[in-house]
Every structure is written in C-alpha cells, then in structure tokens.
DRENDO-1510 file (C-alpha; in Angstrom, 1 decimal, always signed):
<recs>
REC; n; res; u; v; w
REC; 1; MET; +109.1; +96.2; +106.3 .
REC; 2; PHE; +110.0; +98.9; +103.8 .
REC; 3; SER; +111.5; +102.1; +105.4 .
REC; 4; ILE; +112.5; +105.6; +104.6 .
REC; 5; SER; +115.6; +107.3; +106.0 .
REC; 6; ALA; +115.3; +110.7; +107.6 .
REC; 7; LYS; +117.7; +112.1; +104.9 .
REC; 8; ALA; +115.6; +110.8; +102.1 .
REC; 9; ALA; +112.4; +112.2; +103.6 .
REC; 10; GLU; +113.9; +115.6; +104.1 .
REC; 11; LYS; +115.4; +115.7; +100.6 .
REC; 12; ALA; +112.1; +114.6; +99.0 .
REC; 13; LYS; +110.1; +117.2; +100.9 .
REC; 14; VAL; +112.5; +119.9; +99.7 .
REC; 15; ILE; +112.2; +118.7; +96.1 .
REC; 16; LEU; +108.4; +118.6; +96.4 .
REC; 17; LYS; +108.3; +122.1; +97.8 .
REC; 18; ASN; +110.6; +123.4; +95.0 .
REC; 19; GLU; +108.3; +121.7; +92.4 .
REC; 20; GLY; +105.2; +123.5; +93.9 .
REC; 21; LYS; +103.9; +120.1; +95.0 .
REC; 22; GLU; +104.1; +120.4; +98.8 .
REC; 23; GLY; +102.0; +117.7; +100.5 .
REC; 24; TRP; +102.3; +115.3; +97.5 .
REC; 25; GLY; +104.2; +112.1; +97.9 .
REC; 26; LEU; +106.6; +109.8; +96.0 .
REC; 27; ARG; +105.6; +106.7; +94.1 .
REC; 28; ILE; +108.0; +103.8; +93.8 .
REC; 29; PHE; +107.1; +101.4; +91.0 .
REC; 30; SER; +108.6; +98.2; +89.6 .
REC; 31; THR; +108.9; +96.9; +86.0 .
REC; 32; GLU; +110.0; +93.5; +85.0 .
REC; 33; GLY; +113.5; +93.3; +83.5 .
REC; 34; SER; +115.1; +90.5; +81.6 .
REC; 35; CYS; +116.3; +88.8; +84.7 .
REC; 36; SER; +115.2; +91.0; +87.6 .
REC; 37; PRO; +112.8; +93.8; +88.4 .
REC; 38; SER; +113.8; +97.5; +87.9 .
REC; 39; PHE; +112.5; +100.2; +90.1 .
REC; 40; GLY; +111.5; +103.8; +89.4 .
REC; 41; LEU; +110.5; +106.8; +91.4 .
REC; 42; ASP; +108.0; +109.6; +90.6 .
REC; 43; ILE; +106.1; +112.3; +92.2 .
REC; 44; ASP; +102.4; +111.5; +92.8 .
REC; 45; GLU; +99.5; +113.3; +94.4 .
REC; 46; THR; +97.1; +110.6; +95.2 .
REC; 47; LEU; +96.8; +107.1; +96.6 .
REC; 48; GLN; +95.6; +104.5; +94.1 .
REC; 49; GLU; +93.3; +101.6; +94.9 .
REC; 50; GLY; +95.4; +98.8; +96.5 .
REC; 51; ASP; +98.4; +101.0; +97.3 .
REC; 52; GLU; +100.5; +100.6; +100.4 .
REC; 53; VAL; +101.5; +103.9; +102.0 .
REC; 54; ILE; +104.6; +104.4; +104.1 .
REC; 55; GLU; +105.1; +107.7; +106.0 .
REC; 56; LYS; +108.2; +109.2; +107.5 .
REC; 57; ASP; +108.5; +112.8; +108.9 .
REC; 58; GLY; +105.5; +114.0; +106.8 .
REC; 59; LEU; +106.6; +112.3; +103.6 .
REC; 60; LYS; +104.3; +109.7; +102.0 .
REC; 61; VAL; +105.6; +107.0; +99.7 .
REC; 62; TYR; +103.1; +105.1; +97.6 .
REC; 63; MET; +103.6; +101.7; +96.0 .
REC; 64; ASN; +101.3; +99.0; +94.7 .
REC; 65; LYS; +101.2; +95.7; +96.6 .
REC; 66; GLN; +103.5; +93.9; +94.2 .
REC; 67; THR; +106.3; +96.5; +94.5 .
REC; 68; PHE; +105.8; +96.7; +98.3 .
REC; 69; ASP; +106.2; +92.9; +98.5 .
REC; 70; LEU; +109.4; +93.0; +96.4 .
REC; 71; LEU; +110.9; +95.7; +98.6 .
REC; 72; ASN; +110.5; +94.0; +102.0 .
REC; 73; ASP; +113.4; +95.0; +104.3 .
REC; 74; VAL; +114.6; +97.7; +101.9 .
REC; 75; GLU; +115.2; +101.3; +102.8 .
REC; 76; LEU; +114.8; +104.4; +100.6 .
REC; 77; ASP; +117.8; +106.6; +101.3 .
REC; 78; TYR; +119.5; +109.6; +99.7 .
REC; 79; TYR; +123.1; +109.4; +98.6 .
REC; 80; GLU; +125.3; +112.3; +97.7 .
REC; 81; ASP; +129.0; +112.9; +97.2 .
REC; 82; GLU; +131.1; +115.3; +95.2 .
REC; 83; GLU; +130.3; +113.6; +91.9 .
REC; 84; GLN; +126.7; +112.4; +92.2 .
REC; 85; GLU; +123.5; +112.3; +94.2 .
REC; 86; GLY; +120.2; +110.7; +94.2 .
REC; 87; PHE; +117.7; +108.3; +95.8 .
REC; 88; VAL; +118.8; +104.7; +96.4 .
REC; 89; LEU; +117.2; +101.6; +97.6 .
REC; 90; LYS; +119.4; +99.9; +100.2 .
REC; 91; GLY; +119.0; +96.3; +101.4 .
REC; 92; PRO; +118.3; +92.9; +100.1 .
REC; 93; MET; +117.2; +93.5; +96.5 .
REC; 94; PRO; +115.1; +90.9; +94.7 .
REC; 95; SER; +117.4; +89.2; +92.1 .
REC; 96; CYS; +119.4; +92.4; +91.8 .
REC; 97; GLY; +122.4; +90.7; +90.4 .
REC; 98; SER; +126.1; +90.8; +91.2 .
REC; 99; GLY; +126.5; +94.4; +89.8 .
REC; 100; CYS; +124.3; +96.0; +92.4 .
REC; 101; GLY; +126.2; +95.4; +95.6 .
REC; 102; GLY; +123.2; +95.8; +98.0 .
REC; 103; SER; +121.8; +99.1; +96.7 .
REC; 104; CYS; +120.1; +100.1; +93.5 .
REC; 105; GLY; +119.4; +103.6; +92.3 .
REC; 106; VAL; +115.8; +104.7; +91.6 .
</recs>
C-alpha cells in the first residue's frame, strides 16, 4: 500500500499554507516514458472521479487508479541536505532502471 512519511506530510502542509492553498492536497501522476513510467507531483484542490485518496496527518494525496497501482509499496518522503531538497518516492519502483537506486524524485 502507498504511504506518506510524517516529514513529507508536514513539509507539504507548510508549502500549501505558504501558497494560500491550505486544505488542498497533492496529486501524484504518472506518464509513460520510453522504458518506464515517470512521476510528477502537483497541488490539487479536488478529488477526480476514480481517484484513490491517501491521507496522513491531515494531508491528502490524490492519484488515479493506474498511478496508485504502479506505486504499490512505495512511500512519498521528503529529502533534504545542504545541497538539495524535494519530495521523493522510496521503495520498489516499477521498471525504474539501474540509475534510480530505489528512490525517484517527483
């Protein structure tokens, strides 16, 4: 089952508040790449027909059924160090390729 880390939920809620979109959620979407799907992340206000909704600490993450199925056993996390920061998907990625190493940025 897809999950959201506490750190990702807290960071997303701060971003949504700073954008004036408190109470909105995040949408994870997939697009077909040449050899594996790519994933993106956006801010979204509403649930669309057929969406799966995952909640953690007051944060809602929406995704369509196809994306949800691709991200089984994956966690949305937030990574930061001195050089970079951002949301990442951690876990067994579908056909992610050798350059991914178990996590992919979104």
